[in-house]
C-alpha positions in Angstrom: 92.6 89.0 123.8 91.5 92.4 123.7 88.7 94.5 122.6 89.8 96.9 119.5 88.7 100.3 119.3 87.7 99.8 115.3 88.4 97.8 111.8 92.1 99.8 111.9 93.0 98.5 115.4 91.6 95.4 115.0 93.7 94.4 111.6 96.4 96.7 112.6 95.8 99.1 109.4 98.2 101.2 107.5 97.5 104.7 106.1 96.9 103.2 102.5 95.5 99.5 102.3 93.8 97.6 99.6 91.6 95.2 101.3 89.8 91.9 99.8 87.1 90.4 101.9 86.3 86.6 100.8 84.6 83.6 102.4 81.2 84.1 103.6 79.3 85.2 107.1 79.0 89.0 106.6 81.6 90.2 103.9 78.9 93.0 102.5 78.1 94.2 106.2 81.7 94.1 106.7 82.6 95.8 103.6 80.1 98.8 104.3 81.2 99.0 107.9 84.9 99.0 106.9 84.4 101.3 104.0 82.4 103.7 106.2 85.2 103.9 109.2 87.8 104.1 106.5 86.3 107.0 105.0 86.9 108.9 108.4 90.5 108.2 107.7 90.9 109.2 104.0 89.1 108.8 100.7 87.8 105.1 100.1 86.3 103.2 97.3 84.2 100.3 97.5 84.2 97.8 95.1 83.8 94.2 94.0 85.3 92.0 91.7 82.5 89.8 91.9 79.4 91.1 93.2 78.4 92.9 96.5 75.2 94.7 98.1 73.9 97.8 96.3 75.9 100.9 97.8 73.5 102.8 100.2 71.8 105.9 98.9 74.1 108.4 100.7 77.4 106.9 99.0 78.6 108.2 95.5 78.4 105.6 92.8 80.7 105.6 89.7 79.6 103.1 87.2 82.3 102.2 85.1 82.1 99.3 82.6 84.1 100.3 79.8 86.6 103.2 78.8 84.5 106.2 77.6 85.9 108.5 75.0 85.9 111.4 76.6 86.2 111.1 80.6 89.0 108.6 82.4 88.0 106.5 85.8 90.7 108.9 87.6 88.7 111.6 86.3 85.2 110.1 87.4 86.4 109.4 90.7 88.3 112.6 91.3 84.9 114.1 90.7 82.7 111.8 93.0 85.4 112.2 96.2 84.7 115.8 96.9 81.1 115.1 97.3 81.6 111.9 99.4 84.9 110.5 101.0 83.2 107.2 100.6 82.7 106.0 96.8 81.7 102.8 95.7 82.4 101.6 92.1 81.1 98.9 90.0 80.2 98.2 86.2 76.3 99.0 87.2 74.2 98.6 89.6 71.6 95.6 88.9 68.8 93.3 90.8 70.0 95.5 94.0 73.8 94.0 93.7 76.9 96.3 92.8 78.7 94.7 89.6 81.9 93.4 89.4 84.8 95.3 87.9 88.0 93.4 86.7 91.0 93.1 88.8 93.0 95.7 86.6 90.4 98.5 87.5 90.6 97.4 90.8 94.5 97.9 90.7 93.8 100.9 88.7 91.3 102.5 91.7 94.3 102.3 94.1 97.0 103.1 92.2 95.8 106.0 90.1 92.4 107.4 91.6 93.3 109.4 94.7 92.0 106.9 97.4 93.8 105.8 100.7 91.9 102.9 101.0 90.2 100.4 98.6 87.9 97.6 100.2 87.3 94.6 97.2 84.5 91.8 98.1 86.4 89.1 96.2 83.7 86.3 96.0 80.4 85.5 96.3 78.4 83.5 99.0 74.9 83.8 98.5 74.4 84.9 102.0 75.4 81.5 103.5 77.8 81.9 106.9 80.7 79.5 105.1 82.0 78.4 101.8 84.7 77.2 99.8 86.7 79.0 97.0 85.9 77.7 93.4 88.1 77.1 90.8 88.4 80.7 89.6 88.1 82.4 93.0 88.8 84.4 94.7 89.0 87.0 92.1 92.0 89.4 93.8 93.8 92.6 92.3 97.5 92.2 92.4 97.7 95.5 94.3 96.1 93.3 97.8 97.6 94.3 100.7 95.5 92.4 103.2 93.1 89.3 102.5 90.8 88.7 104.7 88.6 85.2 105.3 85.4 85.5 106.9 83.5 82.8 108.4 80.2 82.9 110.3 80.6 81.5 113.5 77.0 79.7 113.2 78.8 77.8 110.6 80.5 75.5 112.9 79.4 72.0 113.3 76.4 72.7 110.5 75.7 70.2 108.1 78.1 70.5 104.6 75.0 71.2 102.4 73.3 73.3 100.2 71.3 74.7 102.9 73.6 75.4 105.5 77.0 76.6 103.1 77.8 77.5 99.6 79.7 74.8 97.4 79.0 72.0 99.7 80.6 69.6 97.0 83.8 72.0 96.8 84.4 71.8 101.1 83.9 68.1 100.3 86.0 67.8 97.9 88.7 70.3 99.8 88.8 68.5 103.2 87.7 64.7 102.6 84.2 65.2 104.3 81.2 63.8 102.5 78.4 65.3 102.0 76.0 65.8 104.8 78.7 65.5 107.5 79.4 67.8 110.1 81.6 71.4 109.6 83.9 70.8 112.0 86.8 74.0 113.2 89.1 71.3 111.5 87.4 71.3 108.2 87.3 75.2 108.1 90.7 75.4 108.5 91.6 73.5 105.7 89.6 75.3 103.8 91.0 78.9 105.4 94.5 77.1 104.0 92.7 76.6 100.4 92.6 80.5 100.5 95.9 81.3 101.3 97.3 79.0 98.7 95.5 81.0 96.2 97.2 84.2 96.8 99.8 83.6 94.3 99.0 86.6 92.0 99.2 89.2 94.9 102.4 90.9 95.9 104.3 88.6 98.4 104.2 91.4 101.1 100.3 91.2 101.7 99.0 90.0 104.8 96.3 87.2 105.3 93.9 87.8 107.8 91.0 85.7 109.6 87.5 87.6 110.8 85.0 85.3 112.6 81.9 87.2 112.7 78.6 87.0 114.1 80.3 86.4 117.7 77.3 87.8 119.3 77.9 86.2 122.6 81.3 87.7 123.1 84.9 86.1 122.6 84.3 83.9 125.3 82.0 82.1 122.8 83.6 78.1 122.7 83.0 78.2 119.0 85.6 80.9 119.0 88.1 78.9 120.9 87.4 75.8 118.6 88.5 78.0 115.5 91.0 79.7 116.9 92.9 76.7 118.1 92.0 74.7 114.6 94.1 77.8 113.0 96.9 77.8 115.3 99.3 76.5 112.5 98.2 78.9 109.8 100.1 82.0 109.5 98.5 85.2 109.8 98.6 88.9 110.6 95.7 89.2 112.9 92.8 86.7 114.1 89.6 88.8 114.9 86.0 88.1 116.3 83.1 90.5 115.9 79.6 90.9 116.3 77.7 93.3 114.1 74.6 92.9 115.0 73.5 95.8 117.2 76.6 97.6 117.7 79.9 96.8 116.3 82.5 95.1 118.4 85.5 93.5 117.4 88.2 91.5 119.7 91.8 90.8 118.3 92.0 86.9 119.4 95.3 86.6 118.0 
């Protein structure tokens, strides 16, 4: 285990990536933290194929909900990038949420719009620390190069119910648990495996990673060890622990 200097180091990112964030326990915080860091390396687009927190006031916003007769998406993004190396693209902002674009638009953002990086929030968790994907989730673009499952460490050993997790019935169905049972590390690993199985629509070269978030007691927290042990048979390009409560710190666990 080692402390990573930044997200780029933690996930072994290349100079061009299309990153999809799924799961729960700090996805939107990670979305903007990752976006801001990558924007220091090159033009970066933050988007969502579901919903994400509204972009901060200092981030340029491009709204694209239908083709325009006189402007292309490429032209709108090209106009925005010189003003801000970090650009948010969505179909609009409503109720303080960035609204979804289609996976095809996310592909276009990566292929044709001049960005080195695209970071996509690809499913929703209603601010819960853990979730299981619905039948239609995650909503992945075909050009995704890295899928990161975010897990809030506070989900471990929580009851599988509406108060503590998102879609508890799905968690129960996919793990053989009953509602109200404890969310064990083994059950967390079963859901991570489910996410991996749903990567059929992305390129076979895409990598798969896990971020254990909210590790405010550091990587020596016994819960990090428990989740890491449960994931030992899952093929991951990286397993990262992070704390983002005050300053952002990241540890490369595997």
